[in-house]
N, C-alpha and C positions, 0 to 999 in steps of 0.2 A: 862702206865702199868709198874710196877716195874720189874727190871731184877734180876733174882736170883743171890745171892751172889756167887762169885767164890769159889769153893771148892778146897783148896790146902792142902792135907793131911800133908805135912811136910813143911808147909810154914814157921813155926818158925825156924826149923833147917836151911832151905835154906837162910833165912834172916840172921841168925847168921853166917853161913859159908861164906856168901858173904858180910859181913859187911864192910870189908876193901875195897872191890871193889866199894861199893856204897857210900863210904864216900863223894865222889865228888858231888853226887846228893841229899845228905841228906837235904841240905838247900832248894833246889827247892821242894822236896817232902813235907818237913815240911810246906812250904808256901801253898802248895796245900791243905794239910790236915787242916791247920788253916782256910783257906777260906771255906772249906767244913763245918767245925764245925760252923763257923759264919753263914753259909747259913742254917745249920740245926736248928740254934736257931732263924732264921728269922720267923716273924709272917706271916701266910698265908693271913691275912686280909690286909697286907700292900703291896704296889707294890715293886717289886724287884729293888734295886738300881743298877746303872751302874757300881758301884765299884766292884761288885762281878765278872762280866765278864772281866772287865779291868785288875784286879789283876791276874786272872787265865790266861788271854791271854798273859800277860807279862811272867808268869812262863812258859807257853807253848812255847813261843818264845825262852826262855832261854834253855829249854830242847831240842828244835830242834837243837840248836847249839852243844849240848853235845852228840848227837846221834853218833854212836850206843851205846846202853845200855847193861849192863850185864843182864842176864836172871832174876836175882833176882830183879833188878830194874824194869824190864818190868812187872814182876808179881805184884810188889807193885803198879806200875802205873795203872795196870788193876784194882786192887782192889779199888784204889782211884777213877778211872773212873766210876766203877759201883756204888760206894758210892755216887758220885756226881749225877749220873743219877737218882738213887732212891730217893735222896733228892729232886730233881726237880719234880719227880713223886708225892712225898708226898705233896709238896707245891701245885701242880696242883690239886690233889684230894681234899685237904683241901679247896682250893679256890672254887672248883666246888660245894662242899657240902654246903658251906656258902652262895652261890649265890642262892637267892630265886627264881630267874627267871628260873633257870635250864639251862641257856645259858652261856657257858663259852668259851672264846677264849684265848689261850695262848698268852702271851705278847712276844714282840720281844726280850726282855732281857732273857726271859725263853728259847727261841729258841737259843740264843747265848750260854747259859750255856750247853744246850744239844749238841750243835755243839762242844764245848770245850771237853765235855766228849768223844765224838766220835773221836776228834782229838788226845786225849791221847791214845786211842786204836790204832789209825793209826800209831803213833810213835813206838808202840811195837806190831805190828800185827804179827810179826814172833816169838812170845814168845813160849817157849817150856813148856809143862806141861798142856796146856789148849786145850781141843779138839776143832777142827774147829775154830781156832782163827780168820781166815780171814772172815768166814761167820758171826761170832758174831760181829766183827768190822763192817762188811757190814750192819748188822741189825741195829746197832746204827746210821749209816749214813742214812739208809733207813727211820727209824722213824723220824730222825731229818729233813730229806728232806720233809717228809709229813707235819711236823709242818710249815716249811718255805712255803710250797705250800698253806697251809691254810691261811697263812699271806699274800698271793699274792706276795711273794718275790721269783719269779720264778728262778732268777739267782742263788740265794743261794740254792734253792731246787735242781736245776739241778746239781749244784756243788756237793751236798751231794750224789745225785743219781749216778753221774759218779764215785765218790770215792768208793761208795759201789760196783758198777759194776767192777771197777778195782780190788778191793780186792777179789771179788767172782770169777772173771775170772781166778784167779790163781789156783782155785780148779777144779779138774776134775769132770765133771757133773756126770759121771757114779759112782764116789766114794761117791756121796751124797745119803744117804739112808733114812735119817730122813725126814718125810713128811713135817714138818714145814720148814725145810731148803729148801726142794724142792719148797714149796709154796712161799718162799722168792724170789726165782729166778724169778717166774712168776710175783709176786707182784711188784718186782723192775722194771721189764720191763714195766708193766702197768703204774706204777707211772711215769717213765721217759716219757712214751708215752703221758700221760695226761699233763705233764709239757710242753713238746714240742708243744702239741696242743694249750696250752694257749698262747704260744709266737708265734703262727701262723706258726710253722715249721711243716706243715702237712706231708711232705715227711718223715721226721725223725719219726714222730709219727706213721704213718702207717708202716714204716719199723720195728719199735720196736714191733708193734703188730704182724707183720708177723714173727719176730724173736721169739716171745713168743710161737709160735706153737711148737718149739723144746723143750720146758720145761714144757709140759703138763703132762708128766709122767703117762698118761692114767687114771687120776682121774676125776671124774665128776665135782668136785668143780672147777678144773682148766679150764675145757672146758666151764663151765658155766661162770666163771669170765671173760675169754677172749671173749666169745661170747657177754656177757653183755657190754664189753668195745667197741666192734665193733658197737653194737646196739646204745650205748650212743652217739658215734660220728655220727652215721647215723641220729639219732634224732635231733642232733644239726644242722646238715646240712639241714635237712628237715624243721626245723623251720625258716631257713633263707629265704625260698621261692625263691631261685635262680635256674634257669634252670640247670646250670652246677652243682650246689650243689645237685640238686635232683638226677642226674645221679650218682654222687659220693656216695650219701646216699644209693642208691639202691645197689651199689657195696659192701659197708660196711655191709649192712644188709644181702646180699647174703653170705658174708664171715661168718657172725654170724650164719646164717642158716646152712651153711656147717659144721661149728664146732659142732652145735647141732646134726646134722645128724651123724657126725663121732663119737661124744661122745656116742650117743645112740647105735651105733654098737659095741662100745668097752665095756662100762660099763654094768653090768649085774644085779646089785641090783635094786629092784623095786623102793625103795625110791629115789635112785640116778637118775634112768631113768625118774621118775615122774617130778623131777625138770627140767630136760632138755626138757621134752615134753612141760611143761608149758612155758618155755622160747621160744621154737620153735614156739608155737602158738602165743606168743606175737610178735615175730619177723615177722611172716607172716602177722599179723594185721598191723604192721607198714609198711611193704612192700606194703600192699594193699593201705594204706594211701598215700604212696609215689607215687604209680601208679596213684591214684586219683588226686593227686596234679599235676601230669604230664599229666593229661587228657588221660591216658591210661586205658580207662574204661573196656575194655575186660580183661586186666590183673588183674584189681581189682576183677572182677567177678570170675576169675580163682582162685585167692587167697582165696576168700570167699568160693568158692566151696570146695577147699582143706581143709579149716578149718572146714566146716560143715560136710564133709564126711571123716574126719580124722580117721586114724586107731587107735583103742584103745579108741574111744569116740569122738563125735563131739564137737566142740567148740561152746558154746552158749553165747559168750561174747556180751554185748549190742551193741558194736560198729559195729558188723557185719551187722546188719540190716541197720544201717545208711550208712555204706560203700556201701552196695549193692544198696540201694535206690539211693544214689547220683550217682553211676555208671550208673544205668538205666536211671536216669534223664539226665546224660551227653550224653547218646546214644539216647535220645529223645523217649524212650520207657516208656511212662507215666503210662500205665496200670500195668506193672511190678513194677514200682516205687510205685504206689499206693498200690499194694499187699504187698510190703515190709513194707510200712508205717502202713497199717492195721494190719500186723502181729506183730508189736511192741505192740499193745494194749494187746495182750494175753501173752506177755513176761513180767513176774513180775520182772525180774531182770534188766530191763532197767530203769535207774534213770530218774528223771524228767528232769534234764538239758539236757541229751542226747536226750530224746524224743522231747523236745521243739526245740532243735537244728535241729532235723530231720524235724519237721514240718516247721520250718522257711526255711530250704533248699528246701523242696518240694514246698512250696508256692511261693518262689522266682523264681523257675524254671517254674512251671506250670502257675502261675499267677492267674487271676480271675477264670479260669476254675477249679482250685483246691480248691476254697473256700468251696464248699459243702463237698468235701472230708475231708478237715481239720475240718469242723464242726462235721461231723459224727464221725471221729476218736477221737476227743476231748471228745464228749459226751460218746463215747464208753469207753474211758479211765476213765471217771467219774463213769461209772457203775461198773468198775473193781476195782478201788482203790481210795483212798483219794488223791485228787490233791490239791496242795497249790494254794492260790489266785494269787500268783505271776506268776504261770504258765498260769493261765487263762488270766492274763493281757498281758503276752508276746504273747499268741496266738491271742488275739483280736488285739493287736497292729500290729502284722504281717499281719493279714487279712485286717485290715483297710488300711494299707500302708501309704506312704508319698505323694502320688500324689494328685492333686487338685480334688475337688468334681465336680460333674456335668457330668463326662464322663460315658459312659455305663459300663465300668469295675468297676468304683468307686461305681456306683449305685448297681451293683450286690454284690460287697463286703459288702456294707453297709447293704443290705438286709440280708445277711448271718450273719453278726455281730448282727443285731437286733434279729434274731431268736436265736442266740447262747446265748446272755446275758439275754434274757428273760426266758430261761430255769430255772425251779425251782432249779435244782441241782447246777447250776452255781451261782444263787442268794444265795443259802445256803452257798456256800463257803465263802462268804463275810459277813456273819452274825456274830454277836458278837463283843465285844470290841477289841479282839486280831487282828482282820482284819480291824481295823479302817483306818490305813494308806493305805492299799491296796484298801479299798473301795473308799477312796478319789481319789486315782490314777485312778481307773476304771471310776469313775464319770467324772474326768477331760478328760480322753481319749475319752469317748463317747461324752462328751460335745463339745470338739474341733472338732471331726469328724462331728458332727451335724452342727456346725458353718460353716465348710468348705462347706457342701452341701447347707446351707442357703445362703452363699455368691454366690454360683453357681445357686441360684434360684430353687434348687430342694427341694421345700418346703414340699412335702409329705414325702420324705425320711428323711429330716431334722426333721420334727415333730415326726416321729417314733423314731428316735434316741434320741431326747431330752426327749421324754416320757420314754424311757428305762433308760436313765441316772438317772431319779428320783428314780429308784430301788436301786441305790447305793449312795444315799445321806447320810449324817451323821445322827446318831441316837440321837444326843444330842440337845441342844436348837437351834443350828444352822440349824436344819432340817427345821424349819419354813421358814427361810430365803432362803435356797436352793430350797425348794418347790415353794415358791413365785416367785423366779427368774425363775424357770423352767416353771411355768404357764405363766409367762409374755412372754417368748420366744415362747412357744407353741401358745400363742395368736398371736404373729407376724407371725408364720408359717401359721396359718389358715387365717390370713388376706391376706397373699400372695396367698393362695389358694381360696380366696374370699368366704370362709366358715365363714360368719360373725356371725352366731348363735353360732358355737363352739368357735369362738374367744371370743365372749362376755362371754360365760360360763367360759372359762379359766381366763379371766381377773377379773371376779367377784370373783373366788376362790382366785386369787392372792391378791386381795384387802382385802379379809377377813384375810389372813395370814399376810400380810405386807402392810397396806395402805400407799402409798407414791405417789410422783409426777409421777413416771414412770407409775404406774397403772392408775392414773388419765389421763395421756396423752394418753395412749393406748385406754382408753374408749372414749376419745375425737376423736381419729382416727377412731374408729368403728362407731361412730355417723356420721362422715363425709362420710364414705363409704356407710352407709345405707340411706344417704340423709336426715337424721333427723337434719336439720339445727338448729332448736330451741333447741334441747337437746345439740347440739354441743356448741351453744352460752352459754347455762347454765353451761356446763362443764368447759368453760373458767373461769367462776367465781369460780367454785368449785376447780380448780387447785390451785388458789392463797391461799386457806385455808390449803393446805398440809404443814406439818412441814418442809419438805426439798425442798419447792418451791423456785425456782429462776426465775427471769424475763426472762432468756434465753428460758424457755419453752413457753412463750408467743410468742416469735419470731418464735420458731420452729412450734408452733401451726398455726401461720399465713402462714408459708410456706406449711404446710400440707393442710390447707384449700384452698389455691390457687391451689395446685396440684389436689384437688378434686373438683375444680370449685365451691367452697362454699365461694363466696365473702363476704357474710354476716358474716360468722364465722371468716374469715380473718380480716375483718375490726373490728369486736368485739375484737379479740385478740390484734390487734395493738392499738386500742383505750384504752383498759384496760392497756396495757403496758405503754402508755403515762401518765397514772395517777401516775406512780411510779417516774416520773422525777421531779415532783413538790416537793418531799420530800428532794431533794438535795443529796441523796445518790449516790455513784458511780454506774454507769450503764455500762453494757458491750458494748452497742451500743449508738452512738450519737443520741440525740433526733431528730435532723434534718433528720437523715437517716430514723428514724421510720416514721416521717411525710411524707417524700418523698415516702417511700414504701407504706404507706397507700393511698396516693393520686394516686400512680401508679396502685394500685389494683382497686380503684374506677373508674379509667378512662375506664376500660374495659366495663362498662355499662353506656350508656349515660343518663340513668334515675337517676344516682347517682350525678348529677351536684349539687344538693342542699347540699348533704353530703360533696362533694368536697369543696364547698364554706365554709361550716361550719368548716372543718378541716384546710383550708387555713387561715381562720380568726383566728382559734385557734393557728396556727403556728405563725401568725403575733403578736398575743397577747404575746406568749412566747418570741418572738423576742424582743418585747418592754420591757419585764421584764428582760431578760438576757443581752441584748445588742448583736450587730451583731457578735462580735468575739466569744463570748461564745456560741451563738446559731449556727451560720453558720460555725465557724472555722476561722482560720487565713490564710492570704495569698491567694494563688491561689485556695486552696481547698474551702475556704470561698466564694471566688468570684464565683466559679462554682456552689456552692449550692444556692447562692442568685439568680444567673441568672436562675437556673432551676425553682425556685418558680415564679420568675417574668415572665419568658417566658410562663410557663404553665398557669399562671393566664391570661395572654394575649390570649393564644390559646383557653382557655375555654370561654373567652369573645367572641372571633370570632365565635366559634362553636355555642354558644347559640344565637348569633346574627343571624346566618344563619338559625337556627331552630325557629327564632322569639320568643325566650324566652328572651325578652328584659330586664326584671327586673333582672334576673340572669346575663345577659350580662353586664349591668351597674355595678353590684356589682363586677364582676370579673375584669373589666377594672379599677374600682376604687382601688381594691386591688393590681392590677398590678402596678399602679402608686406608691403605698406605697412601694412595694418591689423594684421597680426601683429607688425609692428615697433614698435607702440606698447605698451610694456611697463610694468609696475609692479613693485614690490618682490616678490620671490619667484617671478616668472614669467619671468625673463630666459631661463633655459635652455630651458624648454618652448616659448616663443614664438620664440626664436632658431632652434630646429630647424624650426619651421613656416615661418619666413622663408626659410631655406635651401631647404626642399623646394618652396616656392612658386616661388622663382626658377628652380630646376631644371626644374619643370614648365612654366614660362613659356617658357624657352629651347627645351625639347623641342617645345612647340606651335609656336614660330616656325619651327623646322626642318620640322615636319610640314606647316605651311601652305605653305612653300616647295616642298615636294615635290608637294603637292596642286595648286598653281598651275603646276607645272613651270617655275618661274622660279628665278632665282638671286639670293640676297641681295646687296645692295651691300656693298662691303668695309667701309664704316663701320658698317653694321648688324651685319655679321659680327663685327667687333671688339667692338661693344657687347655682343653676345650672349656672346662669350668672357669679357668683363669681368664680366657677370652670373654666369656659371658660376664664375668664379674667386672672386667674392664669396660665392657660395653655398657653394663648397668650404671657404673659410675659416670661414664661419659654422657649417657643419655640423661641421667638425673641432673648432672651439673649444667648441661646445655638447656635444660627446661627452664632455668631461671627461677625455680622455686626453692624455698628454704628447706623443704622436706628432704628426707634421705631414704624413702622407700620407693617401691616400684610404681606406686600410684602416679608419680609424675611421668613415667614412661607411657602409661596408658593414656594419659591426657594428651601426650604428643602424637602418638601413632598407635591406635588400638591393635592393628595387625601385627606390628613389630612386637608390641607388648605380649600378644598371644603367642607368637613364635618364640619369644624369649622365655615365656613361662613354660611352654611345652618342652623346649629344649632343656631348660634348667631342671625341670621336673624329671625328665628322662635321665639326665646325668646324675642328679642327686639320688635317684633310685638305685644306682649301682653301689652305693655305700650305705652300710647299715646305720650309720650315725647321722644320716641326713633326712630322717623321716620328718622331724619337726620342721625342717626348712622346706620340705615339700608341702606340708600343710599350710605354712605361711604363704608360699607362692600361690597356692590355689585360693586361699582366702583373699589375697590381694586381687587375684583375677576376678573372683566372684563379686568383690566389692566395687569393681570398676564399672563405669557406665556402659562400656562397650562389651560387657560380658554377654555372650550368646549361650542360650541353654544347650544348644547342640554341642558346643565346645565342652561344656561341663559334663554333658552326657557321655561324650567320648572319653574325657579324662576319668570319669567315674568307672566306666567299663574297663579302661586300661588299669586303673588302680585296684580293681577287684579281681584281676586275673593274673596268672603267671607267677613266676618266681619272684618278681619285683613288686608284688601286690602290697598295697597299703590300705588296710580296712578303714582307718580313720579318714584318709583322704577320699576313699571311695564313698564312704557313708556321707561325708560332708558335701562332696560334689553332687551326689545323687539327690540328696535331700534339697540342696540349693536349687538344683535343676528342676526338681519336682515342684518346688514352691514357685519358681519362675513360670513354669508351664501352666500351673493352675491359676496364676494371676493374670494369664492372658484372657482376653475376651472370648477367644475361640481356642480352647486348649487342644493340644494334639494328644488324644487319649491313647493312641497307639504307643507314643513315647512314654506317657504316664504309666501305662501298663508294664512296659519294659522296665521302667525305673523301679516300680513296686516289686516286680519279680526279682530284680537284681539286689534291691535292699534286703528282701527276705533271704536271698541266697547268702549275701555277705554276713547278715546277722546270724544266720543258721551256722555258717562255717566257723565264724570266729567267736560266737558266743554260746552255741549249743542249742538243743531243742527243748531242754527241760526248763519250764517256768521262766521262759524268757519273755518278760513283759515288753521288751522292745520289739520282738517279733510280733507279739500279739497286737501291739499298737500299730504296726505297719498294716496288719490285716484290717484292724478297725478303721484305719485311715482310708484304706481301699474301699471299705463298706460305705464310709461317709461320702467318698467321692462318687460312688455309684448311685447314691440316693438322689433321686430327682432327675436322673438322666433319662433321656428317651431311649427306647429300644434301638439298639444298634450303635449308639454313641460310644459305648465302651466296648472294646473288642470282645466278642463272645467267648472265644477260646481262652482268653486270658481270665475272663470272669469265671468260667468253669474251673480253670486251673486253680484260682484262688479258693473257690468253694471246696473243691476236692482236697487240695493240700491242707486246708484248715481242718476239715473233717478228719482226714487221715492222720493229722498230727495228734489226734486224741487217742490213737491206738496204743502208743507207747505208754502214756500216763495210765491208761486203763490196765495194761499188763503190770505196770509197776505199782498199781493201787493208788495212784495220785488222782483221786476222784475229782477234786475241785479243778485241777488243771485240765482233766479230761472234759469236764463240763464246759469249761471256758472254750476249748477248741471246738467241741460239738456245737455249742451255741453260735460261735462265729461262723462255722461252716454252714449251719442252718440259715443264719441271717444272710449270708452271701448267696446261698442257693435261691433264696426268695427273690433276689434281684437279677437272677440269670434266667432268661427265657429258655424253655426246653428242658429244665431240670425238675419238672413237676414230679416225675416218678422217683427221682433221687430224693427229692424233698419229702415225699410221703414216707419213703423208707427211713429217712433220717428222723422224721417226727415219730414214727413208730418205735424206732430204736431208742430215741431219747425217752419216750414214755416208759418203755420197758426198763430202760437203764435206771430211771428214777425209782422204780419199784424194787429193783434188785441191787441197787448200788452197794448195799451193805454186804451182800453175799456173792459177789462176782467170782466166777471161776475163770481160769485162764482160757478155757475153750470158748467161752461166750464172747470174749473180746475179739476173736478172729473175724467175726462177721461185721465188725465195725468199719472195716476198710472199704472205701468206695472207689471203684475203678471206672 
C-alpha cells in the first residue's frame, strides 16, 4: 500500500531558508534521490538488483554519522523516505499484476529497501511540522516487519517490531485519538507476539497478547482481532496432540472466549456484536474439540449444550453433532451416539466429509454391532440427498474393516455390506462414465473382501460378495472379462459348498464369455467331484486345445484327481503330460519326476500292476533314448532317481510273485535288472549284484508261471532262460570279488539267491538229456555250501526221483546228503529220515533192480542201525513196519528163483528189523518159525512152499 505524500505547506521556503544549514547533507541527499530515480525507472518484470539497497545503505551509514540534522533536512529526508517506500509499493503492485498465478511474494531485496525507507524516518523521527511522526515511523517499521515475517526472517522482523514499539512508546496512549493509530498499537503487539511464537518464545508471545488487552480502546474489531490471535495459538497447540499442549490450548481459548464475552458487554452495535457472537461460537466449538481430545467427554457435551441453547439463536454448525456423537461414544453411551448420528441425516448443512468422518468414528467405536445402524443411516442419507460414490466407498470400506475373514464379526459386517451394495440406489450412484473410476474401486473393494472370506473358507459369504461385485464391473469391453472372472470364482465358491450343479452353471457361463484354460480346468474339477471319471478324462484332452494351455495344468489336474481319489483321471493327466516331452520343448518338470509320480499313483491299487509295468517300460525306453544323465539327472540326484525305479521294479516283482502273478513278476525283475545295470562310478559292484539277483528272480518267475499254467516253455524260451541264468551266474561271481569261478561265491553272497539259482538251473537243465552231469554239479555245489538246508535237499531229492525228468544220480546224492545232515543233528527228524530211507529204497529198486542189490540191502541195514538204541516211538511205527515187511517180502522172489543166500539175507534183515518194531511179535514168531523150517529144507524147496513167505 502506498503511503500518502507528506504535505508541507511551506516546504519550498523552509528549504530555501535553511539551504545554508543543509549544504553539508546535500551530497548524501542527492545520492538518495538519484538512487530513487534509478529505482523508479526499474522494470517490474526484472528482479531487483543488490546495488539499490547497497548504495542506499552506504548513504544511510553516512547520514547516521552526520546526525543530528536540521529540521529542513529531516523534512527532506522524510519526503525521500516516502518516495522510496511508494516506489517499492509500485514495483510490488506491478509485479503482482503481471503474475498470472496471482501468487506474489516480495523478495528479500524489496524488504531491504523498505527497511532503508523506515531507517530514514528513524534518523529524523523527531521532525517538527509533521503530525505524529513517531507513529508514522513506527508504521513503516511495522509494515517492514510484516514483510520480513512473511519471508521467515524472524530476527529482522522482530528488530523492526521492536523499533516500532520503541518509537510508539514515546507517545502517550491517551493522546492517540485516531482509530488507525490505535489499531496500530494492537496490530504491533499481535505481530510481535506471532514472531515470538515462531521462534518458540511462548512466554513473550503470551505476555504480548496479555499486554494487548490494554490497547483495545473498546472497539469490536480489536476485541475480535485479539480473541482470534488467542484462538489461533490455541488451535496450533491443539493440532500438536500433546497433553501439556492441550491444557495450554484450553487456557488460550478461554482467554479468547473471555475477550468475546467482554466485547459483547461493551459494544452495542448489532453488526459488531454479530461478529463477536460468531467468533464466540467458533471458540466454543474448538474448546469442545480440545475437551474431546483430552477425553473430557462431559465438558464436550456441556459446550455442545451451550452452543445449541445459545442466547440469541442456537448454533447449528455441522461439527456439533460429530462432537456430541464422539463424546457419547467415549462415555460408552451408544444409543445417544446413534441418535446423534441419525440426526445428521436430516441436517442438510452437514458436508459429506463430516458425515463420513462421523460414520467412521461411530463404527470404529461400536464395531460390528453398529454395522446395521451405519447401513440404515447411509440409506437414509441417500433418500435425502445426492451422495457421491466416494462416500459410498468410504462407508463400505469402513464397514468391511481390515480384519481377517472367517470371524463372526467379519461375517456380520460382510452380510451388511452385501445388503448395502445391492441396494438399487447405491448401484445407481456408480452408473455412468463419470463414476468409472469409483466403480472400479468399489469392485476391487468387494472382490478383496470376498477373497478374504474365501481364504477363510466362508464360501457362502464369499459367493454373495463376489456376486455383488459383478454389479460394479466396467461397462466397456472389459466387462466380459470381469464377468467371466467373477463366474469362475463363483464356481469355486459353490465347489467349496459342494453345490456342484450351481458350480457347473457358473463355469458354463464363464466359458461362454471367455473360453480359456482356467474354465476348462474348473470343469475338470467339477467332473472329479461328481465322480464322472470318463468325462474328467475327456476334459483332460479338451484342456490341451485351449489357446492359453500350458503343461502345468496337466500336473495340477493330476494333483486334483489324486485328491478326489480318481486315479484313472490322474494317470490320464500325467500320461498326456508325458506326450509333450518327446517334442524336446522346455518343460517345467523333469520327465523322470512325472514318471515317478505316475507310478506312485498307480501303486495305490494293486490291480494296476500291468499299467505300472507299461509305464516303467516306457520310462526305460525314454532312458535309452536320452541317456542316464538327461533322463535321471546328474550326480546324487540322478543316482537317487535311478535307485527309485530299480527298487520299485524289484518290489513290484516281489509283490506279484507273492500274488502268484508270475508273468508280471518275471517282467518286473527283468526290468529291475535293466535299471540296476545303469551304474556310475563307485557303484559297479553293488549294482552288479542286484542285476544278477534280478535276473535270477526273473527266471525263477518264468518257471513258476510255467508250472502255474501247467504248460511247457518252448525250447527257444528255455534256452533264453538258461542264458539269463548263465549271465546272472557270471555277474554274481564277478561281483563277489573272489578269484573262483564256481557257484560257491554266489552262495557266500546270498544263500537264498543261490538256492533259487540252483533250483531254477536244475529245472531248466532237466529239460535236456545232455545236462545230467551239470545238474549233479549244481546239487553238489548246493550241498557243499554252508547255507544248505536239509529240507531243500529233501525236496530236490524227491523231485529228482519222480517224473519224466528224474535223475537217479541226483536223487540218490541229495537224499543221502540230506539223510547225513539230518542224522548229524542233535535232535533228528525221524519222520523225514524215514521218508528219505523209503525214497532211497524206491530209487535203488527202480533203477538198479531187486536181485542181489547190495546197495538196497545196505539201505535196509542203515535203517536198522538208525533204529538201534531209539526209544519206542522215536522212529515212525508205520515206516518201521514197512521196512520190516518189505525186507521180508523181498526174500520171496529169490526163494522162487532158488537164490537161497539172497533169500537168507532178506529174511534175516526183515527179522532184525521186526525185532525193533513194537507190535510185531506175532509176525516175528512166524518169521522165526519160517526161518527155522527154511534152514532144514533149504536144499529141497518147492515152489509151493515159498508162497507162505510173504508177510502182509
